[in-house]
C-alpha positions in Angstrom: 15.5 -85.2 56.8 16.9 -84.0 60.2 14.3 -84.0 63.0 13.8 -80.8 65.0 13.6 -80.3 68.7 10.8 -77.8 69.5 11.3 -75.6 72.6 8.8 -73.0 73.9 10.8 -70.0 75.2 9.5 -66.9 77.0 10.1 -63.7 75.1 8.8 -60.8 77.2 5.1 -61.3 77.7 4.9 -64.0 74.9 5.8 -67.6 74.4 7.6 -68.3 71.2 8.4 -71.6 69.6 12.0 -72.3 68.4 13.3 -75.3 66.6 16.7 -76.8 67.0 18.0 -79.7 64.8 18.2 -82.7 67.1 21.9 -83.4 66.4 22.8 -80.0 67.9 20.4 -79.9 70.8 22.4 -80.4 74.0 20.6 -79.2 77.1 17.6 -77.2 78.4 17.7 -75.6 81.8 15.6 -73.2 83.9 14.1 -72.7 87.3 13.1 -76.0 89.0 9.5 -77.0 89.0 8.3 -76.5 92.6 4.9 -76.5 94.2 4.0 -73.0 95.3 2.3 -72.3 98.6 -1.4 -73.2 98.4 -2.2 -70.5 100.9 0.4 -67.6 100.6 -1.2 -65.6 103.4 -0.8 -68.5 105.8 2.8 -68.9 104.8 3.5 -65.2 105.4 1.8 -65.2 108.8 3.6 -68.4 109.9 7.0 -66.9 108.9 6.2 -63.7 110.8 5.3 -65.8 113.9 8.7 -67.5 113.8 11.4 -64.9 112.7 15.0 -66.0 112.4 17.5 -64.1 114.6 15.0 -61.5 116.0 11.9 -61.2 118.0 8.5 -60.9 116.3 7.9 -57.7 114.4 5.1 -56.5 116.6 7.3 -56.9 119.7 10.6 -55.4 118.5 8.9 -52.4 116.8 7.3 -51.2 120.0 8.3 -47.6 120.9 9.5 -46.7 117.4 8.7 -43.2 116.3 9.6 -43.3 112.6 9.2 -46.5 110.7 10.3 -46.9 107.1 9.2 -49.9 105.0 11.5 -50.5 102.0 10.0 -52.3 99.0 11.7 -53.2 95.7 10.6 -51.8 92.4 9.0 -53.0 89.2 12.2 -54.7 88.0 11.7 -57.3 90.7 8.8 -59.8 90.8 8.3 -59.6 94.6 4.5 -59.6 95.3 4.7 -56.7 97.7 0.9 -56.4 97.6 0.7 -59.9 99.3 3.3 -59.2 102.0 2.3 -55.6 102.9 -1.1 -56.2 104.7 0.5 -58.7 107.2 3.4 -56.5 107.8 1.2 -53.4 108.4 -1.1 -55.3 110.8 2.0 -56.4 112.9 3.2 -52.8 113.0 -0.2 -51.6 114.1 -0.1 -54.2 117.0 3.1 -52.3 118.1 0.9 -49.2 118.5 2.5 -47.3 115.6 0.3 -44.9 113.8 0.0 -44.6 110.0 1.5 -41.1 110.0 4.6 -42.5 111.5 5.1 -44.9 108.6 6.8 -44.2 105.2 6.9 -46.7 102.4 10.0 -46.1 100.4 10.5 -47.7 97.0 14.2 -48.9 96.8 14.7 -48.0 93.1 18.5 -48.3 93.3 19.6 -46.5 90.2 16.4 -47.3 88.2 13.7 -44.8 87.2 10.9 -44.0 89.6 7.7 -46.0 89.5 4.6 -44.5 88.1 1.3 -44.3 90.0 -0.1 -47.1 88.0 2.9 -49.3 88.7 2.8 -48.5 92.4 -0.9 -49.5 92.5 0.0 -52.9 90.9 3.1 -53.4 93.1 1.9 -52.3 96.5 -1.9 -52.3 96.2 -4.4 -49.5 95.7 -5.6 -49.5 99.4 -2.1 -49.3 100.9 -1.1 -46.6 98.4 -4.1 -44.5 99.4 -3.5 -44.8 103.1 0.2 -44.4 103.5 3.0 -42.1 102.4 4.8 -43.7 99.5 8.0 -42.2 98.0 10.4 -43.2 95.3 14.1 -43.1 96.1 16.3 -41.0 93.8 20.0 -41.9 94.0 21.1 -38.7 92.3 19.4 -36.3 94.8 22.2 -35.6 97.2 20.0 -33.2 99.2 17.8 -36.2 100.1 20.7 -38.3 101.4 22.7 -38.5 104.6 26.3 -39.5 105.2 26.8 -42.3 107.7 30.6 -42.7 107.5 32.6 -45.3 105.5 32.7 -49.0 104.9 35.8 -51.1 106.0 37.2 -50.7 102.5 36.7 -46.9 102.6 33.6 -46.5 100.5 31.5 -43.5 101.6 28.1 -44.5 103.1 25.2 -42.3 101.9 21.6 -43.4 102.2 18.2 -41.9 101.8 17.4 -39.3 104.4 14.1 -41.1 105.4 16.1 -44.3 106.2 18.8 -42.5 108.1 16.3 -40.7 110.3 14.1 -43.7 111.0 14.5 -45.6 114.2 13.1 -48.8 112.6 13.6 -50.0 109.1 11.9 -53.0 107.5 12.8 -54.4 104.1 10.5 -56.4 101.8 12.3 -58.1 98.9 13.1 -61.3 97.1 16.0 -63.8 97.1 17.5 -64.7 93.8 21.0 -65.3 92.4 22.9 -62.1 91.6 26.2 -61.4 89.9 27.6 -58.6 92.1 26.9 -60.0 95.6 26.1 -63.6 95.0 22.4 -63.4 95.9 19.9 -60.6 95.9 17.9 -60.1 99.0 18.7 -59.1 102.6 20.9 -56.1 102.9 20.9 -55.4 99.1 17.7 -53.5 99.4 19.6 -50.9 101.4 22.6 -50.8 99.1 22.1 -50.2 96.3 18.3 -49.9 96.9 18.4 -46.6 98.8 22.1 -45.8 98.6 23.7 -42.6 97.2 25.6 -42.6 93.9 29.1 -42.8 95.4 28.2 -45.7 97.6 26.5 -47.7 94.8 29.4 -47.0 92.5 31.9 -48.1 95.1 30.3 -51.4 96.0 29.6 -52.3 92.4 33.2 -51.6 91.3 34.4 -54.1 93.9 33.7 -56.8 91.4 37.1 -55.8 89.9 38.8 -56.5 93.3 37.2 -59.6 94.7 37.1 -62.8 92.6 34.8 -64.2 95.2 32.0 -61.8 94.1 30.3 -64.0 91.6 26.9 -65.5 90.9 25.7 -67.8 93.6 28.5 -67.2 96.2 27.0 -66.0 99.5 30.1 -64.9 101.4 32.0 -62.3 99.4 33.4 -58.8 100.0 30.6 -57.0 98.2 27.9 -58.7 100.3 29.8 -58.0 103.5 30.2 -54.3 102.6 26.5 -54.1 101.8 25.7 -55.6 105.2 27.9 -52.9 106.9 25.9 -50.2 105.1 22.6 -51.9 106.2 23.8 -52.0 109.8 24.6 -48.3 109.7 21.2 -47.6 108.1 19.4 -49.3 111.1 17.9 -52.2 109.1 16.0 -54.1 111.8 13.9 -56.7 110.0 13.5 -58.3 106.5 10.7 -60.1 104.8 12.1 -62.0 101.8 10.3 -64.3 99.4 11.4 -67.3 97.4 9.3 -67.4 94.2 8.6 -70.0 91.5 8.9 -69.2 87.8 5.5 -67.6 87.8 6.3 -65.3 90.7 4.1 -67.4 93.1 5.3 -67.6 96.7 7.1 -70.8 97.6 8.5 -69.8 100.9 9.1 -66.7 103.0 11.9 -65.9 105.5 11.8 -63.1 108.0 13.9 -61.6 110.7 17.6 -60.6 110.9 19.0 -59.3 107.6 22.1 -61.6 108.0 20.7 -64.8 109.5 17.3 -64.9 107.8 18.8 -64.0 104.5 21.3 -66.9 104.6 18.6 -69.3 105.6 16.6 -68.0 102.7 19.5 -68.6 100.3 19.5 -72.3 101.4 15.9 -72.5 100.5 16.3 -70.6 97.3 19.0 -72.9 96.0 16.3 -75.6 95.7 14.4 -73.4 93.2 17.1 -71.5 91.3 20.0 -74.0 91.0 20.1 -75.5 87.5 22.5 -78.4 87.0 23.9 -78.6 83.5 25.4 -81.3 81.4 28.4 -79.2 80.4 29.2 -76.1 78.4 27.8 -75.5 75.0 28.9 -73.7 71.8 25.6 -71.8 71.5 23.5 -70.7 74.5 20.0 -69.3 73.9 19.1 -67.2 77.0 15.7 -65.9 77.7 15.9 -62.8 79.9 12.3 -63.2 81.2 11.2 -61.9 83.7 13.7 -59.0 83.4 12.6 -57.6 80.1 12.1 -54.0 80.9 15.4 -52.8 79.3 18.8 -54.0 78.3 20.3 -53.0 81.7 18.1 -55.6 83.4 18.0 -58.2 80.6 21.8 -58.1 80.5 21.8 -60.0 83.8 21.1 -63.1 81.8 24.6 -62.8 80.4 26.2 -63.7 83.7 24.4 -67.0 84.1 24.9 -67.7 80.4 28.6 -67.1 80.8 28.8 -70.2 83.1 27.1 -72.3 80.4 28.9 -71.2 77.2 32.2 -72.5 76.0 35.2 -70.2 75.3 34.7 -68.7 71.8 30.9 -69.5 71.9 27.9 -67.5 71.1 25.3 -66.2 73.6 21.9 -65.4 72.0 20.1 -63.1 74.5 16.4 -63.0 73.8 14.5 -60.0 75.2 12.2 -57.3 73.8 13.8 -54.7 76.1 10.5 -52.8 76.3 12.1 -49.5 77.4 15.2 -49.8 75.3 18.7 -49.7 76.7 17.7 -48.1 80.1 18.6 -44.8 81.7 22.4 -45.5 82.0 23.4 -44.3 78.6 27.1 -44.3 79.3 26.8 -48.0 79.9 26.0 -48.5 76.2 29.0 -46.5 75.1 31.4 -48.4 77.3 30.4 -51.9 76.1 32.6 -51.6 73.0 35.7 -51.5 75.2 37.7 -54.3 76.7 37.9 -54.8 80.4 41.4 -53.3 80.8 40.4 -50.3 78.8 37.4 -49.6 80.9 39.5 -49.8 84.1 42.0 -47.3 82.7 39.2 -45.0 81.8 37.9 -45.1 85.3 41.4 -44.5 86.8 41.9 -41.5 84.4 38.6 -39.9 85.3 37.1 -40.4 81.8 34.0 -42.0 83.1 31.2 -39.9 84.6 28.8 -42.7 85.5 30.9 -45.1 87.6 27.8 -47.3 88.1 27.6 -47.7 84.3 31.3 -48.6 84.3 30.9 -51.3 86.9 28.2 -52.9 84.8 30.3 -52.6 81.6 33.2 -54.3 83.4 30.9 -57.2 84.3 29.8 -57.6 80.7 33.4 -57.2 79.5 34.3 -60.4 81.4 31.6 -62.2 79.4 32.6 -60.7 76.0 36.2 -61.7 76.7 35.1 -65.3 76.3 32.1 -65.2 73.9 30.1 -63.2 71.3 26.9 -61.7 72.4 23.9 -61.7 70.0 20.8 -59.9 70.9 17.2 -60.6 69.7 15.2 -57.5 70.5 12.3 -55.6 69.0 13.2 -52.2 70.4 17.0 -52.0 70.4 18.1 -50.3 67.2 20.9 -51.4 64.9 22.8 -48.3 65.8 22.5 -49.0 69.5 23.6 -52.6 68.9 26.7 -51.4 67.1 27.6 -49.1 70.0 27.1 -52.0 72.4 29.3 -54.3 70.3 26.5 -56.9 69.9 25.0 -58.5 66.8 21.2 -57.8 66.7 18.5 -59.9 65.1 14.8 -59.3 64.8 13.9 -63.0 64.7 15.1 -65.5 67.2 14.9 -68.5 64.9 17.0 -66.7 62.3 19.6 -66.0 64.9 19.7 -69.6 66.0 20.1 -70.9 62.4 22.9 -68.3 61.7 24.8 -69.3 64.9 24.5 -73.1 64.0 25.8 -72.3 60.5 28.8 -70.5 62.0 29.6 -73.0 64.6 29.3 -76.0 62.3 28.1 -79.6 62.5 29.6 -80.6 65.8 28.2 -77.7 67.8 26.1 -78.1 70.9 23.1 -75.8 71.7 21.7 -75.2 75.2 18.5 -73.3 75.9 18.2 -71.3 79.2 14.8 -70.3 80.6 14.6 -67.5 83.2 18.3 -66.9 82.5 18.3 -63.7 84.7 17.1 -65.8 87.7 18.9 -69.1 87.6 22.2 -70.4 89.0 23.8 -72.9 86.5 25.7 -75.6 88.2 28.4 -77.4 86.2 29.1 -81.1 86.9 32.2 -80.0 88.8 29.9 -78.0 91.2 31.2 -74.6 90.1 29.5 -71.7 91.9 27.7 -74.0 94.3 29.1 -72.4 97.4 
């Protein structure tokens, strides 16, 4: 009788047990086990006392009339409620009044946060004492044009940001497909950018092969930083978190210099060396399980782990279904070249959806995508050109049966967050 390897995998808010026959089990990767800060408040205060590339917040904010504090939304695990009190105290030291401060949720192209979500994210006390607003990328009347990027992309940002004389950004540093790493300037673009700006920067993945997971210096990142400079981003507070969203480290200061120092630190948490590529990759999308738009980020890290012709089994409940970008779903059935032609011919209304579909098409050109989800319907799965299962164990057994006795199976924890590193060092730059 073949012995079984038991693995506990996160599926949304639950832990599920899966069993893989020992002869097929090849590798198991995830975020590195690190010791979180024993006193997060002390770490936050120490970082604010020693900013990178700028003066201290309470010094450089003096004389500002309109201050905007950007925070990321519920799709990110950043503990804003822990960061915000220290940031607000420093701003008060600069003699800035509460009515001069706006907290703007950098939703990007996501839905607005509800009152309950804002209370959990920002904190009840802060929410009751300060003006808090959700960004809406589709409302052109709430945006201001600030010229163009070096590549010609129009720069439009939220009016509150454009009219502020001091902008602060609170976010998290993690590997990201479009710009190498999230954090820094990314909270400006796409966080508070207009639709044309966001579509333009996202579509650059078709033009720059350097724009890939884990690569810091690439054209998309540089364009985002131009947008952030135009938008008067003066100061960032970025976290590095462990797998449970506990603070490990915090970097603050200049959105270029502090961010890059943060990436150096983040590599120690998110880099995941692998033995090699596998025939079957089981990828947990935790903690990005809100919808398929977010869970799909796991495909980009899994793409580095799967062999040509392999199978990626994406495990996510996708609590809110496919997400608000409905055209994204319809585009997933097309190949990369077909999507590009549709964009060129003006047959795509939502160019942001097209950019995401192009990124996924690069994955499906090499491997099959199977989806284990409790909310995505069979009809939606067919439109997305994915094979859907209700049960993760059943999907694993079917994949092994298809791939045969010599197949290798790798399990990925926190697949939306990690940076797989092949023995050759691929993507470690």
